[in-house]
N, C-alpha and C positions, 0 to 999 in steps of 0.2 A: 662236708658241710652240713648235710642233712642230720648226720649223727649228733653234731653239736647242738643243733636246734632241738632234736628230740630229747637229748639228755638235759638240756637247759629247761625244757618244758617239764620234764619228769622231776627235776630238782625244784622247780618253782611250785609245782603241784604238791610235792612232799612238804615243802616249807609251809605252804598255806595250810595243808591238812594238819600238820603238827601244831601250828599256831592256834587253829580253831579248837583242836582237841585239848590243848593246854589251857586256853581260855575257859572252856566249859568245865574242865576238871577243877580249876581254881575257883571258879564261880560257885560250883556245887559245894565245894569244901567250905568256902566262906559262908554260904547260906546255912549250912548245917551247923557251924560252930558259932555263928554271930549271936550276940545277946539281944534281947528285945530292944534295949536302950540304944544299941548301936544301929539297929534297923530303923528305929524311930528317928534317930538323928540324921541318917542318910536320907530318909524321906523328907524331913524338914529342909535339908540342904538342897535337895532337888526342887522343892516348892520355892525356896528362896531364889534359886537360880532362874526358875521360870518367871517369877515375879519380876526379878531384875531385868531379865531379857525383854519382858513386856513393857517395863517402864522405859527402857532405852528405846524400844521401837516407837512408843507413843511420843516420846520426846523428839526423836528424829522426824516424825511425821509433822509434829507442830512446828519444828524448826523449818522444814521445807515449805510448809504453808505460809508461815511468816515471811520467809524469803521470797516467795512468789508474790506475796502482797507488796513487799518493798520494791521488788522489780517492776511491778505494775505501776506503782506510784512514780517511780523514777521515769519510766517510759512515758507517762502522761505529763511529765514536766513538773510534778509536784515535789516538794521536799519530803524524802521518806522519813526524816526524823520527826515530822509534825504528826500529831494524832489525827 
């Protein structure tokens, strides 16, 4: 039983180590061979992703605020559709 656990842990460690090594190796190669235009496009894509994530978060916050307001109006016996 202990042998299986040990070899499973060794295999897991070897798999993780190999994955990390391969990731770093590929990343270094891509950075060396990438053109400036490709790097710029990647940065712009990351900025767009961040802006989109921030916009979604802001929209969700506004949605929750409005929903709380409508629940308060409903709890006070007012029509939530009236301004």
